[in-house]
N, C-alpha and C positions, 0 to 999 in steps of 0.2 A: 192457256196451254193445258192447265189441269182439266178444264171442261172438255177440251178436245180429246185428251187421253181417256177420260171417263166415257165419252161418247163412243170412241172406238172400242173400248173394253166391253161396253154393253151392247154393241151392235149385233154380235152373234146371238145374244139372249133375245133381243128384239125380234130377230129373224125366226128364232125358235118358237116364240109366242105367236107370231103371225102365221107361221106354218101350221100350228095346231088349230087355228081358226079357219083354215081353208078347206074347201071340199077336195076330195081325193083326186079328181081329174085335173084340177088346176095346180096340184102340187108337182106336176111334171115340169113346170117352169119355175123360175126364180121367185123367191118369196116377195121380192121388192116389186114385182109386177102387179101384185094385188094389195100393196101397202095402203093405197088410198081408195081402192075399190071395195068398200065395205059391203057391197051387195053380194059379193062372193064369200063373205064370212059366215060361219055357222058354228053352232055349239054341238053339232052331232058327234064330234070326236070326244068331247068331254062326257056326253051322255053315254057313249059306248064304253068309255074307260070306267065310268062309275056303275055301269050296269052289271048285273050278276052274270058271271061266266060259268064255266063248267064246275069250278071248285068254289071260288068266292070272288067278290068284286074287289076292285082296286081300293075302294073306300075302306073295306074291311081290312085289307092289308096295311093301309095307312094307320088304322087303329092299332093293329099289331105292332107297327113300328113305334107308335106313341107309347104303347104298353112296355116296350123295350127301352125307349129313350128316357122316359121319366125316372124309373129307378136307377138307370145307369148314369143319370145326372144328379139326382138328389142325394143318393146314398154316398157317393164319393165326396160331395160337398159337405154333408153333415159330419160323417166320420173323419173326413180329412181335416175339417176345421177343429174338431176335438183333438185329434192327434197333433195338429200343428200347435195348438195352445199348450198341450202337455210338453212337447219338445221345446217350445220357446220359453215357457215361464214356470214349469214345475220341475224342481231339481230331483233327479233320480239317477241311480247308478247305471252306466251304460248308455247315456243319452246320445253321445256322439256315435256310438256303434249302431244304434237304432236308426239315427238320421242318415248316416252314410250307407247303411243297409237298404234303406228306402231308395236312395239315389241309385244304388246298384241295380235294384229291381227295374228301374226305368229302362235300362239297357236290354232287358229280357225281350226278345222278339216275340210278337204275338203268334207268328206262324209256328214257332217251335213248341208251343204248349197246346195248340188246338187239338191235335190227335190224342195226346194223353188225356186231355180234359173230356173229349168225346167218349173215350173208353171208360173213364170214371163215371160219366153221367149215364152211360148205357148199361154198364155191368158192375160198377163199383171198382174200387182199387184194393187189391189183395197182395199181401207179401207172403210168399211161400218160405217156410223154415223147415227144410228136410231134416236137419239135425234134431229138431224137436218133434218132428212128425206132425206138424200142424200148420195151418195157414192163418195169418193175422189179417183182419179186415181193416184197412186204413181208411177207406171211404165206402160207406154202404151204398147199395144200389137203390137210388131214390126214384128211378124212372124219369129222369129229367130230360133225356135225349128226345128231341123232336118237339119240345115245348118252349114257350117263351122264356122261362127262367134259365134254360140252358144257353140262351143268348145274352141276357143282361148280366148274369153272374160273371162270366169272363170279362165283359166290358167293365164292370165294377172293379174286378180284381186288377185289371191292367190300368185303370184310371186312378186308383188310389195312390200309388207311389208318386206319380207326378202331381196329384192334387195336394198331397201332404208336403211335398217339396216346395211348391209354389206358395202355399198358404203359410208355411213356416218362414219362408223368406219375407213374407209380408208382415207377419205378426211380430217378428223380432225387431222390426223397424218402428213399431209403435212406441210412444213415450213411456219410459219406465216408471215415471212418477205417477201415472194414472193407476198402474197396477199396484204399486207400493202403497199409495194412499188408500185404495180400496181394501187391500189386505190388512192394513193397520187399523181400519175401521171395523174389522171383524167379518168382512165378506169372505165367503167360501170361494174356492176356485170355480165352482159351477156358476156362482153369481157373478164373479168377475168375467167369466167367459160370455155369459148371456147378455149382460148389461154394458160391458165395455168392449171386449175384444170382438165379439160377433158384429155389433153395429159398425165398428171401425173397419172391419174387413168386408163390408158389403160391396164396394166397387170390385174388389178382387174376386169375391164369390160370384158376382154377376158375370164378370168377364170369363172366369173359369167355367161357369155354367153354360155360357154360350159355346165355348169350345167343346165341352163334354157332350152337349146336346147335338151339335152338328156332327160330331164323330160317331155317336151312337145312332143318330137318325139316318146317316148316310152309310152305315156299315153294311158291307156285303159279304166279306169273307167269313166272319164269325157266324152270321146267319145262315150262309150257305153250308158251312160245315156242320152246325148243330141241328139245323132243320132240313135244309135242302128241299127235295120234293117229297120227303117221307110223310109230312103232315101239312097238306095245303092250307088247312084252316088256320095254322099258326104262321104262315109264310109272311115275312115282312115285305114292305113295299118295294125295296130294292131288288129282291129276288123276283117278285111278281112282275116288276117292270121289265126285267131281262127276258122273262118267259112269256110276256104278253103277246097275244096274237088275236086280232079281231078283224071282222070283215071290212071295216072302213080303212084299213091299211095303216100307213105310217102316221097319219094324223092322230090316231088314238094313242099311239105310243108317245108321241110328242105331248099330247094333252095330259097324259098320266105323269110324264116327267115334269111338266109345268106345275101340276098340282103338288107333286112331291117337293119340288124346289120352292114353292110358295111358302111352305111351312118354315123352311130354313131361313128364307129371306125375312119372313115376318118376325121370327124370334130374334134375328140379328138386329133388325130395325128397332124393335121394342127395347132392346138392351144395349144399343150401340153407344150411348153416352157413358154407361157404366163400363163397357168394354174398352173404350178409349181411355177412360180414367184409370182403369186397372193397368193398362200398358204403361201409362205415365208413371204410376206408382212403382211398378216393377223395375222401370229404368232408373228411377231415383234411388 
């Protein structure tokens, strides 16, 4: 039964891949008509998708997406694990307030902050004080709008609260005796983190990394807001895919979508055992 459900679930994906391999005239019929007729298959759509267009090729847009997805994945994992260790095992005043404040930030909608962030990235953030007759600069104009940092910085900011929450829940479940023994032997908090906490959090880090990568790799809204069509050279693959138009017709769009999806599928398959283990640990 499970194989039947899995087969039905992947059927549209199979049709999508087959359609990307068909020549344009044959696409007027159902994809299943050429399923076994490999003579009608061609890689012309993939060549057209990867060829240089007016502004840049889809391959360059995929490199832009990779340049966005990597920092948007690695930075929350690193700083989130450090913050989780501090909240879980380092006593300090206001720990609960910090933790619940992070949880509250998870409820902040991305859409509500995009326009203020775009204004800050394009002209800085300034506070006018008429009573004092001056203006205070809260955030300087760094010229980030239209560049790749303007995309991955918001992704990092919105991913950190959830990352800290999930990793904190994981790290507080680790055996207390390990940390107490290491501290009694004279190990510093940084040594305990790197040699004990970090290795034990590997399954959760891998599972969280998959989620963060897929979220940033498939992001469209933040990339469209921060870059849009103003800087075609920095355009990520999701925006390029929507605006794609080549002479070979719909097959090239399907081929580009297959290339973009292949990266997500490859990352998930490479880390699926860690992802499944992280889900089990979070449930326990």
